[in-house]
C-alpha positions in Angstrom: -15.7 -19.2 47.9 -14.4 -16.2 45.9 -13.7 -17.9 42.6 -17.3 -19.8 43.2 -18.6 -16.1 43.7 -16.8 -14.5 40.5 -18.2 -17.7 38.0 -21.7 -16.9 39.7 -21.5 -13.3 38.8 -20.4 -14.3 35.1 -23.2 -16.6 35.0 -25.7 -13.6 36.1 -24.0 -11.2 33.6 -22.2 -9.0 36.0 -19.2 -7.7 34.9 -16.9 -8.4 37.8 -13.7 -6.3 35.8 -15.9 -3.3 35.6 -13.7 -1.6 38.3 -10.9 -1.9 36.1 -12.4 0.6 33.7 -15.1 2.4 35.8 -13.1 6.0 35.5 -13.2 6.0 32.1 -17.1 5.3 31.9 -17.7 8.2 34.4 -15.7 10.2 32.2 -17.9 9.6 29.1 -20.6 11.6 30.9 -20.8 15.2 30.2 -21.3 16.6 33.6 -18.4 15.0 35.1 -14.9 16.0 34.7 -11.7 14.5 35.3 -12.0 11.1 37.4 -9.2 10.5 40.0 -8.5 6.9 41.1 -6.3 5.8 43.9 -5.7 1.6 44.0 -4.3 0.1 47.0 -3.3 -3.7 47.7 -4.4 -4.5 51.1 -3.9 -7.8 53.3 -7.3 -8.8 54.7 -6.8 -9.9 58.4 -4.5 -9.1 61.3 -1.4 -9.4 59.0 -3.0 -6.3 57.2 -2.9 -3.9 60.3 -6.2 -1.8 61.2 -7.3 -1.3 57.8 -6.9 -5.2 57.0 -9.1 -6.0 60.1 -11.8 -3.5 59.2 -11.7 -5.5 55.5 -12.0 -8.8 57.3 -15.0 -7.5 59.2 -16.6 -6.6 55.6 -15.5 -9.8 54.1 -16.9 -12.0 57.1 -20.0 -10.0 57.0 -20.4 -10.2 53.1 -19.9 -14.0 53.0 -22.1 -14.8 56.1 -24.8 -12.9 54.4 -27.8 -15.0 53.3 -27.8 -13.8 49.9 -23.9 -14.8 49.4 -24.6 -18.5 51.2 -27.7 -18.8 48.8 -25.5 -18.0 45.5 -22.1 -19.6 46.7 -23.3 -22.8 48.0 -25.4 -23.4 44.9 -22.4 -22.9 42.8 -20.3 -25.0 44.3 -22.8 -27.6 44.9 -22.8 -27.9 48.9 -25.7 -27.3 51.1 -26.2 -23.7 52.9 -25.1 -25.4 56.1 -21.9 -26.6 54.9 -21.1 -23.4 53.6 -22.0 -21.6 56.7 -19.5 -23.9 58.1 -16.9 -22.9 55.6 -17.7 -19.1 56.2 -17.3 -19.6 59.8 -13.6 -20.4 59.4 -13.0 -17.3 57.1 -11.7 -15.2 60.3 -9.2 -18.0 61.0 -7.8 -18.1 57.6 -7.0 -14.7 57.3 -4.8 -15.3 60.4 -3.0 -17.7 59.0 -2.5 -16.1 55.5 -2.1 -12.9 53.6 -4.8 -12.6 51.7 -4.8 -9.7 49.3 -7.4 -7.6 47.9 -7.3 -4.5 46.2 -9.5 -1.4 47.3 -9.9 1.1 44.7 -11.3 4.8 45.3 -12.5 7.2 42.7 -13.5 11.0 43.0 -14.7 13.5 40.4 -16.1 16.7 40.5 -19.3 17.5 38.7 -19.2 20.2 36.4 -22.0 23.1 36.0 -23.8 22.9 32.9 -24.6 26.3 30.8 
């Protein structure tokens, strides 16, 4: 499902890799000072502890949304009903695997302009 989502983003000219250089884009702004960044690899689901369960809830909610259902089902060529059946099994898959994701946090301080 994730591969189909990334393919759909690419077709719609959405830069799915923007997160990897977002800090440098922020730093180009004259009123933003140093941009700080923290990256953490996380395991989604119960194998990732409490934070893994939180990310599982976010992922399941996202993949069950109407917009994602429509976009991804079209991308992989199945009906929305078939997609919903796949999405329902996502939590079960997270229990059996150690699916990883990267969480990126940015912060900066706005500089006062003279």
